[in-house]
NUPAKE-830481 format. One record per residue: residue in three letters; z, y, x of N, C-alpha, C, O in turn; residue number from 1. Coordinates in pm, 1 decimal. Each point is the difference from the previous one (the first is absolute). Example, Ala and Ser with C-alpha at 12.3 -4.5 7.8 and 13.67 -1.06 7.14 Angstrom:
BEGIN
ATOM  code      n.pz      n.py      n.px     ca.pz     ca.py     ca.px      c.pz      c.py      c.px      o.pz      o.py      o.px  pos
ATOM   ALA     780.0    -569.0    1319.0       0.0     119.0     -89.0       0.0     120.0      90.0      66.5      -1.9     103.6    1
ATOM   SER    -138.5     106.9    -138.6       6.0     119.0      82.0      73.0     109.0     -77.0      16.9     110.8      50.9    2
This chain:
BEGIN
ATOM  code      n.pz      n.py      n.px     ca.pz     ca.py     ca.px      c.pz      c.py      c.px      o.pz      o.py      o.px  pos
ATOM   MET       0.0    -118.2      83.7       0.0     118.2     -83.7       0.0     125.0      88.5      81.3      10.2      91.8    1
ATOM   ARG    -171.5      84.9    -118.3     -14.3     121.5      78.7      87.1     110.1     -59.8      -1.2      22.5    -121.0    2
ATOM   ALA      76.2      45.2     206.5      83.6     110.3     -47.2     -88.6     118.3     -39.0     -99.7      28.7      66.2    3
ATOM   MET     137.5      39.1    -173.9     -75.6     116.5     -43.6      14.5     110.9     103.0     108.6      20.4      54.2    4
ATOM   SER    -215.6      50.7     -26.9       2.2     105.8     100.8      75.3     122.1     -51.8      23.3      15.9    -119.9    5
ATOM   THR      13.5      69.2     214.6      65.5     125.6     -32.4     -72.6     112.7      71.9     -75.1     -23.3      94.7    6
ATOM   PHE      98.3     145.8    -140.8     -50.9     118.5      66.9     105.8      50.9      97.0     119.2     -15.5     -26.4    7
ATOM   PRO    -159.3      75.5     137.2      99.0      70.4      81.4      45.7     125.2     -74.9     -81.6      70.2     -59.9    8
ATOM   ILE     210.3     -42.8      63.5      53.3     119.7     -65.6      -7.8     116.1      97.8      48.9      -8.3     112.6    9
ATOM   ARG    -110.7     115.5    -157.2     -13.9     120.2      81.8     135.8      68.4       8.3      74.7       4.3     -97.7   10
ATOM   VAL     -43.6      49.5     216.3     128.3      67.0      19.1     -20.0     147.9      29.2    -109.7      45.4      32.7   11
ATOM   PHE     219.3      27.9     -45.8      -0.6     144.1      21.9     -75.9      34.3     127.3      18.1     -62.7     104.4   12
ATOM   GLY    -102.6     162.9    -115.7     -85.4      40.1     111.3    -145.5     -36.2     -25.7     -90.5      62.6      55.1   13
ATOM   ASP      67.5    -164.6    -139.6    -136.0     -37.8     -37.3     -52.1     106.1     -96.5      62.2      22.9    -103.7   14
ATOM   PRO    -175.4      43.2     134.6     -48.0     108.8     -85.0     -34.0     -41.7    -143.3       0.3      84.6     -89.4   15
ATOM   VAL     -29.2    -211.5      65.4     -32.7     -44.5    -135.8     116.1      24.8     -96.6     -21.5      18.8    -119.7   16
ATOM   LEU     143.3     -18.9     171.7     118.1      19.3     -84.9      15.1     143.5     -49.6      75.9      24.6     -93.8   17
ATOM   LYS    -145.3      69.0     154.0      12.3     140.3     -38.8    -119.0      47.9     -83.2     -11.6     119.1     -29.0   18
ATOM   GLN     -76.0    -210.6      -9.1    -119.2      36.6     -76.8      18.5     -32.3    -147.2      65.2     -97.9     -36.5   19
ATOM   GLN    -124.0     181.9     -46.9       0.9     -25.6    -144.0    -103.4    -108.4     -31.2    -107.9      -2.3      59.2   20
ATOM   THR     141.1     -86.4    -151.4     -89.0    -110.4     -35.5    -101.7      40.8    -104.9      15.2     102.0     -67.2   21
ATOM   ARG    -119.2    -183.5      54.3    -100.0      22.9    -104.3      24.5     -99.0    -114.1      58.2    -106.7      19.7   22
ATOM   LEU    -103.5     144.0    -138.1      19.3     -84.4    -118.2     -70.9    -134.2      15.6    -105.7      -9.2      62.4   23
ATOM   VAL     165.1     -93.2    -119.4     -63.5    -131.8      -7.0    -104.3       7.5    -111.4      29.9      40.7    -112.2   24
ATOM   GLU    -150.9     -80.0     144.6    -107.7       4.4     -99.5     -41.0    -138.1     -48.1     -44.4     -15.1    -113.9   25
ATOM   ASP      58.7     -86.5     199.4     -41.8    -135.4     -36.3     115.6     -97.4      15.1      56.7     -15.4     108.2   26
ATOM   ILE     -23.1     -49.8    -217.9     100.4    -106.1       3.7     -77.9    -131.2     -12.9     -30.0     -46.8    -109.9   27
ATOM   ASP      -1.2     -10.2     225.8     -81.7    -121.3       2.1      70.0    -107.2      83.1     116.5      15.3      36.6   28
ATOM   GLY    -187.5    -122.8      -7.5      58.3    -110.5      76.2      43.5      40.8     139.8     103.7     -45.4      48.4   29
ATOM   THR    -181.3     129.8      16.3      35.6      47.4     134.6     129.2      80.2      -6.2      88.5     -17.7      83.6   30
ATOM   PHE     -77.8     105.1    -182.0     121.8      79.9     -17.6     119.6     -91.8     -25.4     106.6      19.7      58.4   31
ATOM   ALA    -123.5    -119.7    -144.9     108.7     -93.9     -32.0      47.3     -73.2     125.4     119.6     -25.7      14.3   32
ATOM   LYS    -210.4      -8.1      76.1      39.3     -66.3     125.3      82.6      93.1      87.2      96.9     -43.1      62.5   33
ATOM   VAL    -134.4     170.5     -57.9      78.4      97.8      76.0     140.6       9.3     -58.5      98.3       2.2      74.2   34
ATOM   VAL     -88.4       3.4    -207.0     130.1       6.9     -67.1      84.0    -123.3      34.4     118.0      13.0      32.4   35
ATOM   ASP    -177.1    -131.1     -39.1      72.2    -123.7      33.3      51.6       3.6     143.6     114.1     -38.1      26.0   36
ATOM   THR    -197.4      83.7      67.0      41.2       7.4     139.8     109.6     103.9      18.7      88.3     -17.3      84.0   37
ATOM   MET     -93.3     124.7    -161.5     107.6      99.6       8.3     133.1     -57.8     -47.5     104.1      27.8      59.4   38
ATOM   PHE    -106.4    -108.0    -166.1     124.6     -64.7     -43.7      54.4     -88.9     111.4     119.1       5.1      30.6   39
ATOM   THR    -203.7     -85.0      29.1      43.5     -87.6     109.4      58.8      81.9     113.7     103.6     -36.1      55.7   40
ATOM   THR    -169.1     146.0     -21.0      47.9      89.0     106.5     135.8      58.1     -35.3      90.4       2.9      83.6   41
ATOM   MET     -75.6      43.7    -208.0     125.9      60.3     -44.7     114.5    -101.0       6.2     108.1      31.1      50.0   42
ATOM   TYR    -132.1    -152.2    -101.0     104.1    -102.5       1.6      36.0     -40.0     143.4     116.6     -24.9      30.5   43
ATOM   ASP    -216.7      19.1      56.6      20.9     -40.7     138.1      79.2     104.9      78.6      68.9     -34.2      96.1   44
ATOM   ALA     -77.9     161.8    -136.1      56.2     111.1      77.9     151.7      -3.2      21.1      37.8      19.4     115.5   45
ATOM   PRO      51.1     -40.2    -206.0     -10.0      -2.5    -144.9      24.7     138.3     -58.3      72.0      81.6      57.5   46
ATOM   GLY    -133.4     -56.9    -173.2      18.6     125.1     -71.0     -12.2     -22.8    -149.2     -27.1    -111.5     -44.5   47
ATOM   VAL      47.2     217.9     -33.4     -12.2      -9.9    -145.7    -118.5      79.1     -52.5     -30.8      -6.8    -119.0   48
ATOM   GLY     -35.9      81.7     205.7    -118.5      75.0     -37.2     -87.2      21.8     121.5      48.9       4.3     112.9   49
ATOM   LEU    -178.9       9.4    -136.4     -94.3      23.4     109.6    -120.5      74.6     -55.9     -66.1     -46.9     -92.7   50
ATOM   ALA      38.6     163.2     150.0    -113.9      81.0     -42.4    -120.6     -30.3      87.7      13.7     -33.9     117.6   51
ATOM   ALA    -131.3      46.4    -176.3    -124.4     -32.2      69.6     -13.9      67.2     137.3     -42.1     -66.8      94.5   52
ATOM   PRO      75.6     196.2     -78.8     -15.2      61.2     132.6      85.7     -65.2     108.3     -32.9       7.3     118.4   53
ATOM   GLN     142.1     -70.8    -158.8      86.6     -65.2      98.0     -68.9    -118.7      67.4      46.0     -48.4     103.4   54
ATOM   VAL    -155.3       2.1    -161.7     -78.5    -107.4      62.3    -141.2      48.8      31.6     -91.3     -80.1      20.2   55
ATOM   GLY      74.2     213.2     -16.0    -126.2      58.1      41.1    -106.9       9.9    -107.5    -116.1      27.3      30.7   56
ATOM   VAL     153.8     -49.1    -157.1     -95.2       8.6    -110.8      19.1     135.7     -66.3     108.0      28.8     -51.6   57
ATOM   GLN    -210.5      54.1      52.2      12.1     136.2     -51.9     -37.1       8.3    -147.7     -83.8      80.9     -39.8   58
ATOM   GLN     146.9    -165.2     -40.1     -19.6       1.6    -144.0     134.6      19.7     -68.6     105.0     -28.9      57.4   59
ATOM   ARG    -109.1      78.6    -180.9     121.1      41.3     -71.8      57.2    -115.5     -81.9     -24.4     -10.6    -120.2   60
ATOM   PHE     101.1     -75.8     187.5      71.4    -107.3     -69.7     112.7     -50.3      87.8       0.9      20.3     121.4   61
ATOM   PHE      95.0     -87.2    -186.3     108.6     -63.5      74.1      45.7    -124.8     -73.5     -21.8     -15.9    -120.2   62
ATOM   VAL      85.7     -72.1     196.2      60.0    -120.8     -57.0     151.5      12.8      12.0      51.4      70.0      87.2   63
ATOM   TYR      18.5    -138.9    -176.5     145.5      -0.8       7.5      52.1    -125.2     -69.4     -69.4     -63.1     -79.7   64
ATOM   ASP     192.5      29.4     112.2      65.3    -113.7     -64.0     149.4      25.4      -2.9      68.3      -6.2     102.2   65
ATOM   ILE     -19.5      34.8    -221.6     143.2      15.4     -24.2      37.9    -112.6     -95.2     -59.9     -14.4    -106.5   66
ATOM   ASP     157.1     -63.8     143.7      48.2    -108.1     -87.3    -108.4    -103.3     -33.3     -12.5     -43.0    -114.7   67
ATOM   ASP     -64.9       4.1     215.3    -102.7    -104.3     -15.7    -101.6      31.4    -109.4     -41.9     -88.9     -74.1   68
ATOM   GLU       3.0     214.4      64.6    -104.1      42.1     -94.1    -107.4      76.0      76.8      -7.8     122.4     -10.8   69
ATOM   PRO     -76.2    -193.3      89.5    -101.1      69.0      81.1    -104.0      71.3     -86.2     -53.2     -55.2     -96.4   70
ATOM   ARG      26.3     181.1     135.3     -96.9      79.9     -74.7     -76.1      89.6      95.9      45.3      28.3     110.9   71
ATOM   VAL    -160.1      14.9    -155.3     -78.8      99.1      73.0     -25.6     116.3     -95.3     -30.5     -20.4    -117.5   72
ATOM   LEU      43.1     141.2     168.6     -33.6     119.0     -77.3    -116.3      69.4      68.8       7.7      35.7     117.6   73
ATOM   ILE    -116.3     -17.0    -193.3    -124.0      55.7      52.5     -16.7     140.6     -56.0      17.3      23.3    -119.6   74
ATOM   ASN     -51.3      70.6     208.7     -17.6     141.0     -36.1     120.6      55.5     -76.3     -16.4      63.1    -104.4   75
ATOM   PRO     138.5     -86.6     156.7     119.6      44.3     -72.6      15.9     151.6      -1.7     -35.7      69.9      94.8   76
ATOM   GLN      90.1     -22.3    -205.0      34.5     140.7     -15.2     139.5       8.6     -59.6      32.4     -70.6     -95.5   77
ATOM   ILE      49.6     157.2     152.3     132.3      24.9     -56.4     -18.5      89.9    -121.4     -56.8     108.8      10.5   78
ATOM   VAL     105.0    -154.7    -126.2     -15.0      80.6    -121.7     132.2      59.8     -47.2      -0.1      92.9     -80.8   79
ATOM   ALA     113.5    -144.9     130.1     129.8      57.0     -37.2     106.1     -44.4      99.7      -7.8    -109.0      56.6   80
ATOM   THR     106.9     194.9     -36.0     116.6     -34.1      81.7     122.6      57.2     -68.4      -8.1      96.5     -75.9   81
ATOM   GLU     123.1    -158.8     104.6     125.4      57.0     -50.5     115.2     -42.6      89.0      -3.9    -104.6      64.7   82
ATOM   GLY     104.7     187.1     -63.2     121.6     -30.6      74.8     -18.5      14.7     149.8    -100.5      51.6      49.0   83
ATOM   GLU     202.5     -99.7      21.8       2.5       8.1     145.7      78.4    -118.5      52.8     100.9     -39.2     -58.6   84
ATOM   TRP    -146.7     -18.2     169.3      66.6    -116.6      57.0     -20.4       0.3     150.1    -112.3      13.8      48.4   85
ATOM   THR     222.2     -29.4      25.5      -6.5      -7.9     145.1       8.1    -146.2      39.8      82.7     -75.0     -51.9   86
ATOM   TYR    -169.5      34.6     144.8      -6.6    -139.4      43.1     -35.2      -4.1     147.2     -79.1      81.2      47.9   87
ATOM   GLU     137.0    -174.2      23.0     -28.5     -22.4     141.3    -134.1     -72.1       8.3      -8.0    -121.4     -19.0   88
ATOM   GLU     -96.4     197.3      47.6    -137.9     -48.4      -9.2     -54.3     -37.2     137.2      21.8      71.4      97.9   89
ATOM   GLY     -92.3    -183.3     -91.4     -68.4     -42.2     120.5    -148.3     -14.3     -27.7     -44.3      13.3    -114.1   90
ATOM   CYS     -32.8     -40.5     219.2    -145.6      -7.9     -14.3     -56.0    -100.8      98.8      38.1      -0.8     117.1   91
ATOM   LEU    -127.8     -83.6    -163.8     -63.2     -98.1      87.7     -81.5      66.3     110.8     -23.3     -61.2     104.2   92
ATOM   SER     -20.1     185.1    -125.3     -77.4      72.2     101.0      87.3      83.4      93.8     -50.3      60.7      94.5   93
ATOM   ILE     180.1     -58.0    -120.7      96.4      66.8      88.7     116.3     -97.1      19.3     113.0      29.4     -39.1   94
ATOM   PRO    -140.8    -145.3      99.4     103.4    -103.1       9.3     119.4      44.0      83.1     -13.8      66.8     102.5   95
ATOM   GLY     131.6    -106.4    -150.0     122.4      25.8      73.5      74.5     124.9     -41.5     113.5      21.0      42.6   96
ATOM   LEU    -174.7      62.4    -124.8      65.6     123.3     -42.5      14.4       2.5    -151.4     -90.2     -41.2     -72.9   97
ATOM   ASN     204.4      89.8      26.9      26.8      18.6    -142.6      55.8     139.6     -18.5      72.4      50.7      85.7   98
ATOM   PHE    -106.2      11.4    -198.0      46.3     135.5     -27.6      45.7      10.2    -145.1     -61.2     -57.3     -90.1   99
ATOM   ALA     170.3     131.5      69.4      44.6      28.4    -136.6     -93.1     107.7     -55.0       1.1     114.1      46.2  100
ATOM   ILE     -80.9    -151.7    -144.8     -98.2      91.6     -56.8      29.1      15.5    -149.2      22.9     -97.9     -71.0  101
ATOM   VAL     -24.2     222.7      25.6      20.7      29.9    -141.1    -137.1       2.9     -68.1     -91.1      70.7      43.0  102
ATOM   ARG      79.2    -148.4    -148.7    -122.7      -3.9     -79.1      40.6      -7.9    -147.7     116.7     -23.3     -31.7  103
ATOM   PRO    -213.4      42.8     -57.8      32.0     -20.2    -141.7      48.4    -142.9     -26.0     -40.4     -93.6      69.0  104
ATOM   LYS     126.1      78.3    -167.7      59.1    -130.1     -32.2     -92.6     -86.1     -85.0      -7.7    -121.2      20.2  105
ATOM   VAL     -62.2     182.3    -114.5     -88.3     -73.4     -90.3    -141.6      56.7      14.6     -20.4     121.3      -4.3  106
ATOM   ILE     -75.6    -210.3      21.3    -138.9      39.0      21.7     -88.1     -69.9    -102.7      17.9    -118.7     -27.0  107
ATOM   THR    -111.6     191.0     -29.3    -102.0     -59.7     -85.9    -134.0      16.0      70.9     -39.0     110.3      38.1  108
ATOM   VAL     -31.1    -223.3     -21.1    -127.6      -2.4      70.6    -106.9     -55.2     -93.1      21.1     -99.1     -69.9  109
ATOM   GLN    -135.2     164.7      70.3    -117.5     -49.9     -70.3     -95.6     -50.3     107.3     -21.9      67.5     100.6  110
ATOM   ALA     -35.6    -187.2    -121.9     -87.2     -60.9      99.6     -92.1    -100.0     -68.6      -5.4      -9.3    -122.7  111
ATOM   VAL     -66.3     -64.6     205.5     -84.9    -109.5     -45.5      53.7    -126.1      65.5      40.2       3.3     116.3  112
ATOM   ASP     -38.9    -115.7    -189.9      45.5    -126.2      58.9    -118.9     -76.5      58.7    -113.6      47.0      -6.3  113
ATOM   ILE     139.6    -162.8      62.2    -102.0     -79.7      68.2    -109.9     -47.8     -95.2    -109.6     -34.6      44.0  114
ATOM   ASP     138.8      32.8    -173.6    -100.8     -39.4     -99.7     -80.2     119.3     -52.5     -86.1     -16.0     -86.4  115
ATOM   GLY     114.8     135.7     139.0     -72.3     118.9     -42.6      57.3      67.7    -122.6     -61.3      91.7     -54.7  116
ATOM   ASN     178.6    -136.0      10.8      64.9      57.8    -118.6      87.0     118.3      39.8      67.2      -2.5     103.1  117
ATOM   GLU     -69.6     106.5    -186.8      89.3     112.4      23.6     142.1     -42.9     -35.0      23.1     -62.8    -103.3  118
ATOM   VAL      72.0      97.5     190.4     140.3     -33.9     -22.4      85.8     123.6      22.2     -35.4      89.2      77.0  119
ATOM   VAL     147.5     -85.7    -145.1     102.6     101.0      22.5     126.9     -77.6      32.3      43.9     -85.0     -77.4  120
ATOM   VAL      14.4     115.9     193.7     117.0     -73.3      47.5     111.7      99.4      27.7     -22.0     103.9      62.2  121
ATOM   VAL     142.0    -136.5    -108.7     117.6      82.9      25.5      86.9     -72.6     101.5      31.1    -118.0     -16.2  122
ATOM   GLY       7.5     189.5     120.5      86.2     -56.9     103.3     127.3      80.1      12.6      -3.8     122.6      10.6  123
ATOM   ASP     117.4    -191.7     -11.8     131.1      61.6      12.9      58.7     -40.7     134.6     -13.3    -115.2      41.3  124
ATOM   GLU      77.2     207.9      26.4      67.4     -22.6     127.2     -93.2     -64.9     102.2     -95.9      64.4      42.4  125
ATOM   LEU     120.0    -190.6      -0.6     -78.8     -59.3     108.5    -148.2     -10.2     -34.9     -84.7      30.4      84.1  126
ATOM   LEU      51.7     -72.2    -204.9    -140.9     -11.0     -37.3     -67.1     137.6       2.0    -111.8      14.4      49.5  127
ATOM   GLY     179.3      84.5    -102.6     -53.1     135.7       4.9     -15.8      48.7     142.7     -97.1      68.4      32.6  128
ATOM   ARG     191.7    -103.2      51.7      -5.0      35.6     141.9    -123.0     -61.4      65.6     -70.0      66.0      76.9  129
ATOM   VAL      44.2    -193.2    -107.8    -118.9     -66.5      55.0    -126.3      75.2     -43.7     -87.7      26.8      82.1  130
ATOM   PHE      78.5       7.1    -210.2    -117.8      72.9     -48.8     -20.0     128.9      79.3    -109.9      27.1      48.2  131
ATOM   LEU     215.7      51.9     -34.9     -11.2     128.6      69.1     -33.7     -17.3     147.7     -83.3      72.8      54.0  132
ATOM   HIS     147.5    -168.6      10.7     -22.9     -24.5     142.1    -145.4     -41.3      24.2     -65.7      52.9      89.6  133
ATOM   GLU      15.9    -147.2    -169.4    -136.8     -49.2      20.2    -103.4     105.5     -38.6    -103.2      11.4      66.1  134
ATOM   ILE     128.6      65.7    -171.1     -93.0     107.8     -35.9      -1.4     106.2     109.8    -104.6      58.8      27.4  135
ATOM   ASP     219.4     -33.7      35.6       0.9      88.9     116.5     -99.3     -50.3     105.3     -78.1      78.2      54.2  136
ATOM   HIS      81.3    -208.4     -25.4     -95.3     -55.1      97.8    -144.4      27.4     -42.1     -83.9      32.3      84.1  137
ATOM   LEU      55.1     -44.9    -211.9    -136.4      23.4     -48.6     -41.6     145.3      17.1    -118.9      31.2       5.4  138
ATOM   ASP     218.0      57.9       3.2     -25.4     143.4      18.6      14.4      43.9     145.6      -9.9     119.1      29.4  139
ATOM   GLY      33.4    -214.3      62.8      14.3      33.8     141.5     134.6      58.4      36.1      12.8      71.7      99.2  140
ATOM   VAL      88.8    -102.6    -180.3     135.9      52.1      21.3      89.0    -114.3      47.7      -0.3    -108.5     -58.2  141
ATOM   LEU      76.6     133.8     164.8      93.7     -99.3      53.4     144.0      46.1     -21.5      24.6     115.5     -34.7  142
ATOM   MET      69.4    -206.4      55.5     142.1      34.0     -19.5      40.9     119.4      85.5      79.0      83.2     -44.7  143
ATOM   PHE    -131.6     -73.0     167.8      33.1     113.8      85.3     -29.9     132.4     -72.1      71.2      98.7      18.4  144
ATOM   ASP    -176.3     -97.8     -99.9     -39.7     121.2     -72.9      98.7      35.9    -110.7      -0.6     113.2     -48.3  145
ATOM   ARG      84.5    -206.6       7.9      98.6      22.5    -107.0     134.0      50.3      54.7      91.4      28.7     -77.4  146
ATOM   LEU     -79.2     -18.0     210.1     125.4      44.0      61.9      -4.9     149.7      28.2    -107.3      57.1      19.5  147
ATOM   ASP     225.8       6.5     -17.7       2.5     140.9      39.7     -28.2       8.6     150.6      -3.4    -102.0      68.7  148
ATOM   ASP     -16.8     223.8     -18.3     -42.3      18.1     139.7      95.5     -63.1     101.0     -43.6     -66.5      93.9  149
ATOM   VAL     173.3      87.2    -113.1      99.0     -52.9      94.4      -1.4    -153.1      -2.1      -2.7     -63.6     105.4  150
ATOM   ALA       4.6       5.1    -224.4      -0.8    -146.2     -12.3    -131.7     -58.3      52.8      -0.1    -106.0      62.6  151
ATOM   ARG    -112.1     175.2     -87.6    -130.0     -48.8      47.4      -3.6      -3.9     153.2     -46.1     -97.7      59.0  152
ATOM   LYS      94.8     203.9       4.7       0.6       3.9     147.1      86.2    -112.9      55.9     -39.4     -66.3      96.0  153
ATOM   ALA     155.6      44.1    -155.0      88.4    -108.3      45.1     -65.6    -135.9     -23.0       9.3     -88.8      84.8  154
ATOM   ALA     -75.3      72.4    -198.7     -66.7    -127.0     -31.5    -114.7     -26.6      96.3     -18.8    -113.5      44.0  155
ATOM   LEU     -57.2     215.4     -11.3    -111.3     -18.1      93.9      50.7     -32.6     140.4     -61.7     -79.4      70.9  156
ATOM   ARG     173.5     139.8     -30.1      61.7     -35.3     129.4      42.0    -147.3       0.1     -22.9     -71.8      97.4  157
ATOM   GLU      84.7      27.5    -207.7      43.5    -139.4     -10.5    -120.6     -93.8       1.7       4.9    -105.9      62.6  158
ATOM   TRP    -112.0     143.6    -130.4    -122.9     -81.4      -0.1     -54.0     -15.6     142.8     -35.1    -110.2      42.1  159
ATOM   ARG      29.0     222.2      31.7     -49.2      -6.9     139.4      90.7     -88.1      84.4     -47.9     -75.2      84.8  160
ATOM   ARG     179.2      83.7    -107.5      93.6     -83.1      75.5     -24.7    -147.7     -30.0      -6.1     -82.0      91.6  161
ATOM   LEU      -8.0      48.3    -219.7     -25.3    -139.4     -37.2    -130.7     -51.5      60.4      -5.8    -113.0      48.5  162
ATOM   GLU     -96.5     193.7     -51.3    -129.1     -39.6      55.5       8.3     -19.2     150.9     -60.7     -92.2      54.5  163
ATOM   THR     135.8     179.1      13.2      16.9      -9.7     145.0      73.8    -127.3      38.5     -26.5     -59.1     104.7  164
ATOM   GLU     119.0      17.5    -190.1      79.9    -119.2      28.3     -69.2    -128.9     -41.0      63.2    -105.6      -2.7  165
ATOM   GLY    -190.6     112.2     -29.1     -72.4    -122.9     -28.4     -35.2     -21.5    -145.0     -36.5    -110.9     -39.0  166
ATOM   GLY      46.6     213.1     -40.4     -40.8     -12.8    -139.9     117.5     -18.2     -93.6     104.4     -54.2      36.2  167
ATOM   ALA    -124.8     100.3    -154.9     103.3      -4.4    -102.0      -8.0    -130.5     -77.1    -107.0     -59.5     -12.8  168
ATOM   GLN     219.2      16.3     -37.4       6.7    -121.0     -81.4      12.9      39.6    -147.2      66.1      98.2     -33.9  169
ATOM   ARG    -129.2    -174.7     -50.4       6.5      29.8    -143.2     134.9     -43.0     -57.5      54.5    -105.0      34.2  170
ATOM   ASP      -3.5     189.5    -122.0     120.2     -32.8     -76.1     -46.3     -34.2    -141.2     -26.9      90.3     -79.2  171
ATOM   PRO      17.1    -219.9      45.9     -56.3     -37.6    -129.7      82.2      44.9    -119.6     -51.2      -1.7    -111.9  172
ATOM   SER     174.6      41.3     130.2      82.3      37.1    -115.1     -43.2     133.4     -61.2      33.7      28.6    -114.9  173
ATOM   HIS    -107.1      52.6     189.3     -38.0     131.1     -51.5    -149.7      28.7      13.6     -42.7     112.2     -27.5  174
ATOM   ALA     -37.3    -209.2      68.7    -142.3      23.1      26.2     -80.1       5.6    -128.3      -0.3     -94.6     -78.7  175
ATOM   LEU     -67.1     205.7      58.6     -82.5      19.3    -119.8    -146.3      -5.8      35.5     -85.4      14.0     -87.6  176
């Protein structure tokens, strides 16, 4: 039995992570294979969400799995937010670092599913956090961009230190 392949996850410094994605226009067999490989990559990392740019695909979609319910959201748009929630957030593209980031607590996203159907999904707390984090990736925004100037400078110093010491290790408990 052959193990399913994975994509390499792009890390901070790769210019693809800072670019805005283009809309998905064709949901076909080739696209479905990319989605399947992204799930395998996400589980292998391990993480709970993975946006297309994190594997070098400049299209507007992401995969996620909270509570064994794997889903893909294609061309997602945030249509409503409410509340506020602080969470120690990590990122597969910035392994080894976690930051307390304040984001809305409840998120409503409109998107297309893998079958081409329009869906509206509401995410509370962690699920909402995943939506916001992955949509940030689709817009070329990283966690460093969500920090104030002082915290960002300290985080970038820590990132350089981790890289100098041989690379950062992923903390699966907070990786989105």
